[in-house]
C-alpha positions as CSV (number, residue, x, y, z in Angstrom):
1,M,-49.3,88.5,60.8
2,M,-47.7,85.1,60.2
3,R,-44.9,86.7,58.2
4,T,-44.2,89.2,61.0
5,L,-44.1,86.4,63.5
6,L,-41.7,84.4,61.4
7,C,-39.4,87.4,61.1
8,C,-39.4,87.9,64.8
9,L,-38.6,84.3,65.4
10,L,-35.8,84.5,62.9
11,L,-34.3,87.6,64.5
12,A,-34.6,86.0,67.9
13,S,-32.5,83.1,66.7
14,V,-29.9,85.2,65.0
15,L,-29.4,88.2,67.3
16,P,-28.0,86.2,70.3
17,A,-25.1,85.0,68.1
18,Q,-24.1,88.6,67.4
19,T,-22.8,89.1,71.0
20,R,-20.6,86.7,72.9
21,E,-18.6,86.8,76.1
22,L,-15.7,84.5,77.2
23,D,-12.6,84.3,79.4
24,V,-9.2,84.2,77.7
25,Q,-6.6,82.3,79.7
26,P,-2.9,83.2,78.9
27,A,-1.8,79.6,78.5
28,S,-4.6,78.6,76.1
29,G,-3.0,79.9,72.9
30,W,-5.4,81.0,70.2
31,V,-8.9,80.8,71.6
32,D,-11.9,80.3,69.4
33,S,-14.3,83.2,70.0
34,G,-17.3,81.4,68.3
35,I,-17.9,84.6,66.3
36,D,-17.9,84.1,62.5
37,L,-17.3,87.3,60.6
38,Q,-18.3,88.1,57.0
39,P,-16.6,90.6,54.7
40,G,-17.9,94.1,55.4
41,E,-19.2,93.4,59.0
42,S,-18.2,95.8,61.7
43,F,-17.4,94.4,65.1
44,Q,-16.0,95.5,68.4
45,V,-14.2,93.8,71.2
46,S,-13.8,95.0,74.8
47,A,-11.8,93.4,77.6
48,T,-11.2,93.6,81.3
49,G,-9.1,91.8,83.8
50,Q,-5.4,91.6,84.8
51,L,-2.4,89.4,84.4
52,Q,0.7,89.2,86.6
53,Y,4.0,88.1,85.0
54,P,6.5,86.7,87.6
55,D,9.2,89.0,86.4
56,A,7.1,92.1,86.0
57,R,7.0,94.8,88.6
58,Q,3.3,95.5,88.2
59,A,0.2,93.8,86.9
60,N,-1.1,94.7,83.5
61,G,-4.5,94.9,81.8
62,P,-5.5,93.9,78.3
63,E,-3.4,96.8,76.9
64,G,-0.3,94.8,77.9
65,L,3.0,95.9,79.4
66,P,5.0,98.8,77.9
67,R,7.6,97.4,75.4
68,A,11.0,96.9,77.0
69,Y,14.4,96.2,75.6
70,K,14.0,92.5,76.8
71,D,11.1,92.3,74.3
72,L,13.7,92.5,71.5
73,L,14.8,89.0,72.6
74,R,11.3,87.6,72.7
75,N,9.2,86.1,69.9
76,F,5.6,87.2,70.3
77,Q,2.7,86.5,68.0
78,L,2.5,90.2,67.4
79,N,6.0,91.7,67.8
80,D,4.7,95.3,67.5
81,A,2.7,95.0,70.8
82,G,3.8,94.6,74.4
83,R,3.8,91.4,76.4
84,G,0.4,90.6,77.8
85,T,-1.6,92.5,75.2
86,L,-4.9,91.0,74.1
87,I,-4.6,90.3,70.4
88,G,-6.9,88.8,67.7
89,R,-6.8,87.4,64.2
90,I,-9.4,86.4,61.6
91,G,-9.1,82.9,60.2
92,E,-6.7,80.0,60.8
93,N,-4.4,79.9,57.7
94,A,-0.7,80.6,58.0
95,A,-1.0,84.1,56.5
96,A,-3.6,85.3,59.0
97,R,-2.0,88.4,60.7
98,P,-2.6,89.2,64.3
99,F,-3.8,92.6,65.3
100,S,-3.8,94.4,68.7
101,I,-7.1,94.6,70.6
102,G,-6.1,95.8,74.1
103,N,-8.9,97.2,76.2
104,H,-11.1,98.0,73.3
105,Y,-11.1,97.5,69.5
106,S,-13.5,98.5,66.9
107,G,-13.0,97.6,63.2
108,K,-14.3,95.9,60.1
109,A,-13.7,92.5,58.7
110,W,-12.5,92.3,55.1
111,I,-12.4,88.6,54.8
112,A,-14.7,85.8,56.0
113,G,-13.5,83.9,59.0
114,R,-13.7,82.9,62.6
115,L,-12.4,85.4,65.1
116,F,-9.6,84.1,67.4
117,L,-8.2,85.7,70.5
118,A,-4.9,85.3,72.4
119,V,-2.5,86.9,74.9
120,N,0.6,88.2,73.2
121,Q,3.4,86.4,74.9
122,T,6.1,83.7,74.4
123,S,5.5,80.0,74.7
124,T,7.4,80.0,78.0
125,D,5.5,82.8,79.8
126,E,3.3,81.7,82.7
127,P,1.4,84.7,84.1
128,S,-1.4,84.4,86.5
129,G,-4.8,86.0,85.8
130,T,-7.3,86.1,83.0
131,Y,-9.1,88.5,80.7
132,H,-12.9,88.7,80.3
133,V,-13.8,89.6,76.7
134,K,-17.0,90.8,75.2
135,M,-17.5,90.7,71.4
136,E,-20.2,92.2,69.3
137,I,-21.1,92.5,65.6
138,T,-22.2,96.1,65.4
139,A,-23.1,96.2,61.7
140,L,-24.0,93.4,59.3
141,A,-22.1,92.7,56.1
142,A,-22.1,95.1,53.2
143,T,-20.3,94.0,50.1
144,P,-16.8,95.6,50.2
145,A,-15.8,97.5,47.1
146,A,-12.9,95.2,46.5
147,T,-15.2,92.1,46.2
148,R,-18.0,93.6,44.0
149,N,-18.4,92.2,40.5
150,V,-15.9,94.2,38.3
151,T,-14.4,93.7,34.9
152,V,-10.6,93.4,34.8
153,P,-8.5,93.4,31.7
154,A,-7.4,90.0,30.5
155,F,-3.8,89.0,31.1
156,T,-3.1,87.2,27.8
157,Q,-1.0,84.2,27.1
158,S,1.4,86.3,25.0
159,M,1.9,88.6,28.0
160,I,2.8,85.9,30.4
161,D,5.0,84.2,27.8
162,S,6.9,87.5,27.4
163,I,8.0,87.4,31.1
164,P,11.2,85.4,31.8
165,T,10.3,82.3,33.8
166,R,13.2,82.7,36.2
167,V,15.4,85.5,37.7
168,S,19.2,85.3,37.6
169,D,22.1,86.2,39.7
170,P,24.5,89.0,38.7
171,N,26.6,86.5,36.7
172,G,23.6,85.4,34.7
173,A,23.0,82.0,36.4
174,P,19.3,81.2,36.5
175,G,17.8,81.4,40.0
176,D,14.3,81.5,41.6
177,R,11.2,80.9,39.6
178,V,8.9,83.9,38.7
179,N,5.7,82.8,40.5
180,F,3.4,85.8,40.9
181,I,2.2,88.9,39.1
182,I,0.5,92.0,40.6
183,V,-1.7,94.4,38.6
184,G,-2.0,97.8,40.2
185,S,-0.2,101.1,40.8
186,Q,3.0,101.3,42.9
187,E,0.9,103.0,45.6
188,Q,-1.7,100.2,45.5
189,M,1.0,97.5,45.6
190,Q,2.8,99.1,48.5
191,A,-0.3,99.7,50.5
192,A,-1.5,96.1,50.0
193,F,1.7,94.5,51.1
194,K,2.0,96.9,54.1
195,A,-1.6,96.0,55.1
196,A,-0.7,92.3,54.8
197,G,2.2,92.7,57.2
198,W,5.1,92.7,54.7
199,V,8.0,95.1,55.3
200,T,10.5,96.4,52.7
201,V,14.0,95.1,53.5
202,D,17.2,97.2,53.7
203,R,19.1,97.6,50.5
204,S,22.6,97.6,52.0
205,Q,24.5,96.6,55.1
206,G,24.9,100.3,56.1
207,E,21.2,100.9,55.9
208,A,20.6,97.7,57.9
209,V,22.9,99.0,60.7
210,V,21.1,102.3,60.8
211,R,17.6,100.8,60.8
212,G,18.6,98.1,63.3
213,L,19.9,100.8,65.7
214,L,16.8,102.9,65.3
215,A,14.6,99.9,65.9
216,S,16.5,99.0,69.0
217,L,16.3,102.5,70.4
218,S,12.6,102.5,69.9
219,K,12.3,99.0,71.3
220,E,10.9,97.7,68.0
221,A,11.8,94.3,66.5
222,Y,14.3,94.4,63.6
223,V,13.1,92.2,60.7
224,T,14.3,94.0,57.6
225,L,17.6,92.2,57.0
226,P,18.9,92.8,53.5
227,M,18.5,90.2,50.7
228,S,20.8,89.6,47.7
229,E,20.4,91.4,44.4
230,L,18.9,89.3,41.6
231,Q,18.1,90.3,38.1
232,L,15.0,90.4,35.9
233,F,14.3,92.6,32.9
234,G,18.0,93.5,32.9
235,R,18.1,95.0,36.4
236,S,18.0,94.3,40.1
237,Q,14.7,94.1,42.0
238,D,12.8,97.3,42.5
239,F,11.7,96.2,46.0
240,G,12.4,93.4,48.4
241,Y,9.7,92.4,51.0
242,A,9.9,90.0,53.9
243,Q,7.9,88.7,56.9
244,A,9.8,87.1,59.8
245,D,10.1,86.7,63.5
246,P,12.9,88.9,64.9
247,L,15.0,86.2,66.4
248,R,14.7,83.9,63.4
249,V,15.1,86.5,60.6
250,V,18.7,85.6,59.9
251,A,17.8,81.9,59.1
252,S,14.1,81.8,58.3
253,R,11.7,84.2,56.7
254,H,9.1,84.6,54.0
255,H,10.4,86.9,51.3
256,F,10.1,88.0,47.7
257,R,11.6,90.3,45.2
258,I,9.5,92.3,42.8
259,W,10.1,94.2,39.6
260,K,8.0,96.7,37.5
261,A,7.3,95.0,34.2
262,P,8.2,96.8,30.9
263,F,4.6,96.8,29.9
264,E,1.2,97.8,31.3
265,L,-2.2,96.1,31.3
266,G,-5.2,98.3,30.5
267,G,-3.2,101.3,31.6
268,Q,-2.3,99.8,34.9
269,T,1.2,98.9,36.2
270,V,2.2,95.3,36.1
271,W,4.6,93.9,38.8
272,V,6.4,90.6,38.5
273,G,7.7,88.8,41.6
274,A,9.7,85.8,42.7
275,G,9.0,84.5,46.2
276,T,10.7,81.8,48.3
277,H,10.6,80.8,52.0
278,D,14.0,80.6,53.7
279,I,14.0,77.7,56.2
280,G,17.7,77.6,57.2
281,F,21.2,77.5,55.8
282,D,22.9,75.5,53.1
283,R,26.1,75.3,51.2
284,D,26.4,77.6,48.2
285,Q,27.5,75.2,45.4
286,R,29.0,78.1,43.4
287,N,31.7,78.9,46.0
288,N,31.2,76.6,49.0
289,G,30.1,79.5,51.0
290,V,27.0,79.7,53.2
291,T,23.6,80.6,51.7
292,H,20.0,80.4,52.7
293,K,18.2,77.1,52.2
294,I,14.7,77.5,50.7
295,D,11.6,75.4,51.0
296,P,11.8,73.3,47.8
297,N,8.1,73.6,47.3
298,T,8.0,77.2,46.0
299,D,4.3,77.0,45.3
300,G,3.8,77.2,49.1
301,E,5.3,80.7,49.2
302,R,3.4,81.7,46.1
303,D,0.1,80.7,47.8
304,Y,1.2,82.3,51.1
305,I,1.6,85.6,49.3
306,R,-1.9,85.2,47.8
307,D,-3.4,84.4,51.2
308,S,-1.7,87.3,52.9
309,L,-3.0,89.8,50.3
310,L,-6.6,88.3,50.4
311,Q,-6.5,89.1,54.2
312,T,-6.4,92.9,53.3
313,G,-9.7,93.1,51.4
314,M,-7.7,95.0,48.6
315,V,-7.8,92.2,46.0
316,I,-10.3,92.5,43.2
317,K,-9.5,89.1,41.7
318,S,-6.9,86.3,41.9
319,D,-6.2,83.7,39.4
320,Y,-3.5,81.3,38.2
321,L,-1.9,81.3,34.7
322,A,0.7,79.0,33.2
323,P,3.4,80.1,30.7
324,S,3.8,78.0,27.6
325,N,7.1,76.7,29.0
326,P,6.4,76.2,32.7
327,I,9.2,75.5,35.1
328,T,8.3,72.4,37.3
329,K,11.7,71.4,38.5
330,A,15.0,73.1,38.5
331,R,17.9,74.3,40.6
332,T,18.5,77.8,42.0
333,A,21.7,79.8,41.3
334,T,23.2,78.4,44.5
335,G,22.4,74.8,43.5
336,E,19.3,74.0,45.5
337,E,16.6,72.0,43.8
338,F,13.0,73.2,43.8
339,S,9.7,72.1,42.3
340,S,6.4,73.7,41.2
341,D,3.2,73.0,39.4
342,G,4.4,75.6,37.0
343,R,1.5,78.1,37.5
344,T,1.9,81.8,38.1
345,L,-0.3,83.7,40.6
346,L,-2.2,86.7,39.1
347,I,-3.5,89.4,41.5
348,Y,-5.6,92.4,40.6
349,L,-5.6,95.1,43.3
350,A,-8.4,97.5,44.2
351,A,-7.8,101.2,44.6
352,G,-9.2,101.5,48.2
353,S,-7.7,100.3,51.5
354,G,-9.5,97.6,53.4
355,S,-7.0,96.7,56.1
356,L,-8.0,96.2,59.7
C-alpha cells in the first residue's frame, strides 16, 4: 500500500510538467517553453491566435503568411517558412536548427534540450497580436537506436597520419586544415547533413544562375553560392556544403568541403573534410584580389559541424583524434593566419534517420 501511495505521489509530481501552456509575443524572440525534452520523447505543440503585420493585407494564424517575393529580401530565423509562422528549436547552442510548428506539430526529440518557441520574422517586424501555445509530452523517452551502446571499429593512429593535414589550392599551395572525419556510407553522410540543415553548394556559376532563378520563382531563399575548388587526395572536393542566411551568403556562411578517403574503416566509407566559417572579405595575398575572410579559430567551425550533426540523432559516436604532426598555427593559401588545438573531429554515423 505504501509503495502504491508513493508511486501515485511521484506521478502526481511529474505529470503536470508534461503539459504546459503559454503565450508567445512576436517581439519576445526565442521564448523558453519550460519543457525539457529527452532523446526519444514524443511531443506535440498546438497553437491558436492571430497576428497582424502593418504591411499585410490580412491577419495570419500560427501557420504564417504565404511566402512572397519580398521574403527573399528578409532574414528570418527559418527561411523556408513564411513570415509570422510559429517555429521551435531544441537547445540553445549556435547549431540548433529551427523547425516549423504552425497550428500543430507532432514529432520526436533526438537530443536532450529545452524547447524554445518564436515567431518567424525579422528583427524590425512589429505585428500586433499573440499566439497561445499548448505543449505536451505524449510518450516518454526510449533510447534512440543511434545512442545505444554499440561497438565501432577503431580509427587508428596510422590511419589519421595517412591523411594529409591540409588541403591545397590548384597550384599546390597549402590551404585549410583538415579538421573532421565522417565514417558512414554516402547515403548516411548526405542524409545526416541534410537533416542538420546543410545544403550542397552549386559547382559552377552556370549552375548557380539556374538554381538561383528557380529558387526565386518558387520564392525560396538562395543559399547555395559556389565555393572554390580545393585539392585533397589528388582531386577536388567531392561535395561542398554550406549554411547561411540568404542576404549574407556572399560574405558570411558556415561551409566545408568533403572528400571520400582512399581507404575504408571496417567496410565503411570514410569521408575527410575541411570546414571554415567565412566572416567577411579580405585581400588575397596571392594576387591582391578579393577573397573571403575566415574566422581564424577554425576549431569553432569544426565543433559547429559536430553540434549540428548531434542535433539529428544520427550520430553513434563522436570523438577527437590528433595526428602525429598536428597543425596548430599556419596560413591559408590566400595568406590568412589561422589557429587550432590540432585535433580532428571523428564522427560515426548511424544507419537510421532521426531528424525532426
